MINU-754216 format. One record per atom (N, C-alpha, C): atom name; residue number from 1; x, z, y. Coordinates in nm, 3 decimals, always signed. Example, Ala and Ser with C-alpha at 12.3 -4.5 7.8 and 13.67 -1.06 7.14 Angstrom:
! MINU-754216
PT atom  nr       X       Z       Y
PT    N   1  +1.319  +0.780  -0.569
PT   CA   1  +1.230  +0.780  -0.450
PT    C   1  +1.320  +0.780  -0.330
PT    N   2  +1.285  +0.708  -0.225
PT   CA   2  +1.367  +0.714  -0.106
PT    C   2  +1.290  +0.787  +0.003
This chain:
! MINU-754216
PT atom  nr       X       Z       Y
PT    N   1  +4.435 +10.529 +11.612
PT   CA   1  +4.555 +10.484 +11.680
PT    C   1  +4.678 +10.523 +11.595
PT    N   2  +4.772 +10.427 +11.569
PT   CA   2  +4.888 +10.459 +11.486
PT    C   2  +4.978 +10.560 +11.554
PT    N   3  +5.047 +10.637 +11.469
PT   CA   3  +5.141 +10.735 +11.523
PT    C   3  +5.260 +10.663 +11.585
PT    N   4  +5.293 +10.700 +11.706
PT   CA   4  +5.411 +10.645 +11.769
PT    C   4  +5.525 +10.743 +11.747
PT    N   5  +5.641 +10.691 +11.717
PT   CA   5  +5.752 +10.782 +11.691
PT    C   5  +5.791 +10.857 +11.818
PT    N   6  +5.827 +10.982 +11.797
PT   CA   6  +5.871 +11.059 +11.914
PT    C   6  +6.020 +11.033 +11.938
PT    N   7  +6.067 +11.086 +12.046
PT   CA   7  +6.205 +11.063 +12.087
PT    C   7  +6.304 +11.108 +11.980
PT    N   8  +6.279 +11.218 +11.917
PT   CA   8  +6.368 +11.271 +11.813
PT    C   8  +6.373 +11.177 +11.693
PT    N   9  +6.256 +11.125 +11.652
PT   CA   9  +6.252 +11.032 +11.540
PT    C   9  +6.331 +10.905 +11.572
PT    N  10  +6.316 +10.856 +11.694
PT   CA  10  +6.388 +10.737 +11.734
PT    C  10  +6.539 +10.761 +11.737
PT    N  11  +6.578 +10.879 +11.783
PT   CA  11  +6.720 +10.914 +11.786
PT    C  11  +6.776 +10.919 +11.644
PT    N  12  +6.702 +10.979 +11.553
PT   CA  12  +6.746 +10.987 +11.413
PT    C  12  +6.758 +10.848 +11.352
PT    N  13  +6.661 +10.764 +11.378
PT   CA  13  +6.663 +10.627 +11.326
PT    C  13  +6.783 +10.550 +11.381
PT    N  14  +6.807 +10.563 +11.511
PT   CA  14  +6.921 +10.496 +11.573
PT    C  14  +7.052 +10.547 +11.515
PT    N  15  +7.062 +10.675 +11.492
PT   CA  15  +7.182 +10.734 +11.433
PT    C  15  +7.206 +10.679 +11.292
PT    N  16  +7.099 +10.670 +11.213
PT   CA  16  +7.109 +10.615 +11.078
PT    C  16  +7.155 +10.469 +11.082
PT    N  17  +7.099 +10.392 +11.175
PT   CA  17  +7.136 +10.251 +11.187
PT    C  17  +7.282 +10.236 +11.227
PT    N  18  +7.328 +10.322 +11.315
PT   CA  18  +7.469 +10.317 +11.356
PT    C  18  +7.560 +10.346 +11.237
PT    N  19  +7.520 +10.444 +11.155
PT   CA  19  +7.598 +10.476 +11.036
PT    C  19  +7.602 +10.360 +10.939
PT    N  20  +7.486 +10.295 +10.919
PT   CA  20  +7.481 +10.179 +10.830
PT    C  20  +7.568 +10.065 +10.883
PT    N  21  +7.562 +10.042 +11.014
PT   CA  21  +7.641  +9.936 +11.075
PT    C  21  +7.790  +9.964 +11.058
PT    N  22  +7.830 +10.087 +11.079
PT   CA  22  +7.971 +10.124 +11.064
PT    C  22  +8.017 +10.102 +10.920
PT    N  23  +7.933 +10.137 +10.823
PT   CA  23  +7.969 +10.118 +10.682
PT    C  23  +7.986  +9.969 +10.650
PT    N  24  +7.898  +9.885 +10.704
PT   CA  24  +7.909  +9.741 +10.681
PT    C  24  +8.035  +9.687 +10.747
PT    N  25  +8.065  +9.729 +10.868
PT   CA  25  +8.185  +9.683 +10.937
PT    C  25  +8.311  +9.723 +10.861
PT    N  26  +8.314  +9.845 +10.809
PT   CA  26  +8.430  +9.891 +10.732
PT    C  26  +8.446  +9.810 +10.604
PT    N  27  +8.335  +9.780 +10.537
PT   CA  27  +8.341  +9.701 +10.414
PT    C  27  +8.394  +9.561 +10.442
PT    N  28  +8.346  +9.501 +10.550
PT   CA  28  +8.394  +9.367 +10.587
PT    C  28  +8.541  +9.370 +10.626
PT    N  29  +8.580  +9.473 +10.697
PT   CA  29  +8.720  +9.488 +10.738
PT    C  29  +8.809  +9.502 +10.616
PT    N  30  +8.766  +9.581 +10.518
PT   CA  30  +8.844  +9.598 +10.396
PT    C  30  +8.860  +9.466 +10.323
PT    N  31  +8.755  +9.385 +10.317
PT   CA  31  +8.762  +9.256 +10.250
PT    C  31  +8.859  +9.164 +10.321
PT    N  32  +8.856  +9.163 +10.453
PT   CA  32  +8.946  +9.078 +10.529
PT    C  32  +9.090  +9.120 +10.509
PT    N  33  +9.115  +9.251 +10.510
PT   CA  33  +9.250  +9.301 +10.492
PT    C  33  +9.302  +9.269 +10.353
PT    N  34  +9.217  +9.271 +10.253
PT   CA  34  +9.259  +9.241 +10.118
PT    C  34  +9.284  +9.093 +10.097
PT    N  35  +9.223  +9.010 +10.180
PT   CA  35  +9.235  +8.868 +10.157
PT    C  35  +9.373  +8.815 +10.195
PT    N  36  +9.439  +8.874 +10.291
PT   CA  36  +9.573  +8.831 +10.329
PT    C  36  +9.668  +8.950 +10.319
PT    N  37  +9.788  +8.923 +10.271
PT   CA  37  +9.888  +9.027 +10.251
PT    C  37 +10.000  +9.014 +10.353
PT    N  38 +10.055  +9.125 +10.394
PT   CA  38 +10.172  +9.124 +10.480
PT    C  38 +10.292  +9.075 +10.400
PT    N  39 +10.401  +9.048 +10.468
PT   CA  39 +10.524  +9.007 +10.399
PT    C  39 +10.566  +9.112 +10.298
PT    N  40 +10.561  +9.236 +10.340
PT   CA  40 +10.602  +9.346 +10.252
PT    C  40 +10.513  +9.357 +10.129
PT    N  41 +10.382  +9.346 +10.151
PT   CA  41 +10.288  +9.354 +10.039
PT    C  41 +10.308  +9.237  +9.943
PT    N  42 +10.329  +9.117  +9.998
PT   CA  42 +10.349  +8.999  +9.914
PT    C  42 +10.479  +9.013  +9.834
PT    N  43 +10.585  +9.059  +9.900
PT   CA  43 +10.712  +9.079  +9.830
PT    C  43 +10.698  +9.183  +9.719
PT    N  44 +10.625  +9.289  +9.747
PT   CA  44 +10.603  +9.392  +9.645
PT    C  44 +10.529  +9.334  +9.525
PT    N  45 +10.429  +9.252  +9.550
PT   CA  45 +10.353  +9.193  +9.439
PT    C  45 +10.440  +9.102  +9.353
PT    N  46 +10.535  +9.034  +9.417
PT   CA  46 +10.624  +8.945  +9.343
PT    C  46 +10.747  +9.019  +9.290
PT    N  47 +10.762  +9.145  +9.329
PT   CA  47 +10.876  +9.228  +9.289
PT    C  47 +11.008  +9.170  +9.338
PT    N  48 +11.005  +9.125  +9.466
PT   CA  48 +11.125  +9.070  +9.530
PT    C  48 +11.138  +9.133  +9.668
PT    N  49 +11.250  +9.109  +9.733
PT   CA  49 +11.269  +9.160  +9.868
PT    C  49 +11.199  +9.070  +9.969
PT    N  50 +11.176  +9.124 +10.089
PT   CA  50 +11.115  +9.041 +10.193
PT    C  50 +11.210  +8.929 +10.234
PT    N  51 +11.340  +8.954 +10.225
PT   CA  51 +11.439  +8.850 +10.258
PT    C  51 +11.428  +8.732 +10.161
PT    N  52 +11.413  +8.764 +10.031
PT   CA  52 +11.396  +8.659  +9.931
PT    C  52 +11.266  +8.583  +9.956
PT    N  53 +11.161  +8.655  +9.990
PT   CA  53 +11.033  +8.591 +10.022
PT    C  53 +11.048  +8.497 +10.141
PT    N  54 +11.118  +8.543 +10.245
PT   CA  54 +11.142  +8.458 +10.362
PT    C  54 +11.220  +8.333 +10.324
PT    N  55 +11.321  +8.349 +10.238
PT   CA  55 +11.401  +8.235 +10.192
PT    C  55 +11.313  +8.135 +10.116
PT    N  56 +11.224  +8.188 +10.032
PT   CA  56 +11.133  +8.101  +9.956
PT    C  56 +11.040  +8.024 +10.050
PT    N  57 +10.991  +8.092 +10.154
PT   CA  57 +10.903  +8.027 +10.251
PT    C  57 +10.981  +7.919 +10.328
PT    N  58 +11.104  +7.950 +10.368
PT   CA  58 +11.188  +7.853 +10.439
PT    C  58 +11.216  +7.730 +10.354
PT    N  59 +11.230  +7.751 +10.223
PT   CA  59 +11.259  +7.641 +10.131
PT    C  59 +11.133  +7.564 +10.091
PT    N  60 +11.017  +7.612 +10.134
PT   CA  60 +10.892  +7.544 +10.101
PT    C  60 +10.838  +7.578  +9.963
PT    N  61 +10.895  +7.681  +9.900
PT   CA  61 +10.850  +7.719  +9.766
PT    C  61 +10.715  +7.792  +9.769
PT    N  62 +10.690  +7.859  +9.879
PT   CA  62 +10.566  +7.935  +9.894
PT    C  62 +10.522  +7.923 +10.039
PT    N  63 +10.393  +7.908 +10.061
PT   CA  63 +10.342  +7.879 +10.196
PT    C  63 +10.277  +8.002 +10.259
PT    N  64 +10.335  +8.052 +10.369
PT   CA  64 +10.271  +8.163 +10.440
PT    C  64 +10.159  +8.113 +10.532
PT    N  65 +10.079  +8.206 +10.577
PT   CA  65  +9.976  +8.180 +10.677
PT    C  65 +10.023  +8.249 +10.804
PT    N  66 +10.029  +8.175 +10.913
PT   CA  66 +10.075  +8.234 +11.039
PT    C  66  +9.956  +8.249 +11.132
PT    N  67  +9.932  +8.375 +11.174
PT   CA  67  +9.822  +8.405 +11.264
PT    C  67  +9.877  +8.489 +11.379
PT    N  68  +9.876  +8.430 +11.497
PT   CA  68  +9.922  +8.498 +11.618
PT    C  68 +10.057  +8.567 +11.599
PT    N  69 +10.148  +8.496 +11.542
PT   CA  69 +10.283  +8.548 +11.524
PT    C  69 +10.303  +8.631 +11.398
PT    N  70 +10.195  +8.664 +11.329
PT   CA  70 +10.207  +8.740 +11.205
PT    C  70 +10.223  +8.644 +11.089
PT    N  71 +10.308  +8.681 +10.996
PT   CA  71 +10.330  +8.602 +10.875
PT    C  71 +10.260  +8.674 +10.762
PT    N  72 +10.160  +8.606 +10.704
PT   CA  72 +10.079  +8.666 +10.598
PT    C  72 +10.075  +8.572 +10.478
PT    N  73 +10.034  +8.628 +10.365
PT   CA  73 +10.027  +8.548 +10.242
PT    C  73  +9.893  +8.570 +10.175
PT    N  74  +9.834  +8.460 +10.127
PT   CA  74  +9.708  +8.468 +10.053
PT    C  74  +9.742  +8.504  +9.908
PT    N  75  +9.668  +8.597  +9.849
PT   CA  75  +9.694  +8.633  +9.709
PT    C  75  +9.688  +8.511  +9.617
PT    N  76  +9.601  +8.415  +9.648
PT   CA  76  +9.590  +8.295  +9.566
PT    C  76  +9.721  +8.214  +9.569
PT    N  77  +9.788  +8.216  +9.683
PT   CA  77  +9.916  +8.146  +9.696
PT    C  77 +10.019  +8.209  +9.603
PT    N  78 +10.020  +8.341  +9.599
PT   CA  78 +10.115  +8.411  +9.512
PT    C  78 +10.085  +8.382  +9.365
PT    N  79  +9.957  +8.383  +9.330
PT   CA  79  +9.918  +8.355  +9.191
PT    C  79  +9.958  +8.213  +9.151
PT    N  80  +9.936  +8.118  +9.241
PT   CA  80  +9.972  +7.978  +9.213
PT    C  80 +10.123  +7.965  +9.195
PT    N  81 +10.200  +8.034  +9.278
PT   CA  81 +10.345  +8.031  +9.265
PT    C  81 +10.388  +8.085  +9.129
PT    N  82 +10.331  +8.197  +9.090
PT   CA  82 +10.366  +8.258  +8.961
PT    C  82 +10.330  +8.163  +8.847
PT    N  83 +10.216  +8.099  +8.855
PT   CA  83 +10.175  +8.006  +8.748
PT    C  83 +10.269  +7.887  +8.741
PT    N  84 +10.309  +7.835  +8.858
PT   CA  84 +10.404  +7.724  +8.858
PT    C  84 +10.537  +7.764  +8.794
PT    N  85 +10.584  +7.883  +8.830
PT   CA  85 +10.711  +7.931  +8.776
PT    C  85 +10.703  +7.960  +8.626
PT    N  86 +10.584  +8.000  +8.581
PT   CA  86 +10.565  +8.031  +8.439
PT    C  86 +10.532  +7.906  +8.358
PT    N  87 +10.521  +7.791  +8.425
PT   CA  87 +10.491  +7.668  +8.355
PT    C  87 +10.343  +7.644  +8.336
PT    N  88 +10.258  +7.730  +8.396
PT   CA  88 +10.115  +7.716  +8.379
PT    C  88 +10.052  +7.617  +8.475
PT    N  89 +10.128  +7.565  +8.569
PT   CA  89 +10.072  +7.473  +8.667
PT    C  89 +10.098  +7.328  +8.636
PT    N  90 +10.148  +7.299  +8.518
PT   CA  90 +10.181  +7.160  +8.481
PT    C  90 +10.062  +7.085  +8.435
């Protein structure tokens, strides 16, 4: 007859699985957070003020992503803007 795990073994296994799940959730959360930047983070990357960034968005020069009232920017959008300004998007 195969050995059946005792209560302690099952508790340890469950604890390990919870730790693994938490690590995966944190990794996914980090990826999601890195994928979109706040106004402040986007302005910092472009080395401009948030006011200038807002003006650029209002003028249609750069496109923000709006999610539930939050204004965010995709890093790819910033890179494309820089390339256009540098003449690399022609």
